[in-house]
N, C-alpha and C positions, 0 to 999 in steps of 0.2 A: 432497097437492095435486099436480095435474098442470099442467105449464107447457109451452106450445107455443112452441118457439123459432123465430125468423125465420132465414132462410138466413145472414144476417150473424152473428147470435148463435151459430148452430151452428158456423160457421167459426171464430169467435173461441174458442169452447169447445174445438174441436179443437186449436188452437194452444197451449192451456194444459193439455194432458193431462199434462205433466210435473209439474204441481202436485197431481195426484191424480185421483180420479174426478170425473165431472161434478158430482156432489152436493157433493164437497169444494170444487171451484172456486166453485160458486154460494154455498156457505156462507162461504167466504173473502171473496168479493166483497161479500156482505151485511154481514159484520163490518166491512170497511173502510169501506163507506158509512155504517154506523151510527156508527163512530168519527169520521168526518168531520163528522157532524151536531153533534158536541160542540164543534167548533172555531168560532170566530167566522165569521160569514158574510162580512163585509167587513173588509178590513184598512184601518186608518186611514192617511191620507197623513201625511207628516211635519208639515205645517202643522196638521192636525187633532190630532195627538198633542201638539204644543206647546201648542195652545189648551186641550186637556184638562188638561194638567199645570198650566197657569196657573189654570184654573178651580178645580182641587183645592187649589192653594196658597192661594187667597183665603179659603177657609173653614177653614183649619187653625188652630184656637184651643184653648187649654188654660186652662180656667177663665176665659174671657173675655179672655185675654191671647194675642196673636198670636205666632207663632213668631218673627217679626222682633223683637218687643218682648223676648222671652226672650233672643234672641241679643245684643241691645244691652245688656240688663241684665247678662248674663254678662261682657261686655267691661269693665264698670265695676269689677269686683272682681278 
């Protein structure tokens, strides 16, 4: 595959020669971009995280018994 670089891309590539050949630099950049795609796109705000935790807690059941009921039952003994 042949890639034509813009002047800016060529200048950036020249600044990164300490990382290896142009092919090595492009390969490294592509690997980093591919790894970034595995990360979540958007970080949750603190309020969103708290809401999500509360939503997950509402549905935690064990055989029809809530976690809260299990905790209270454990206190009785």
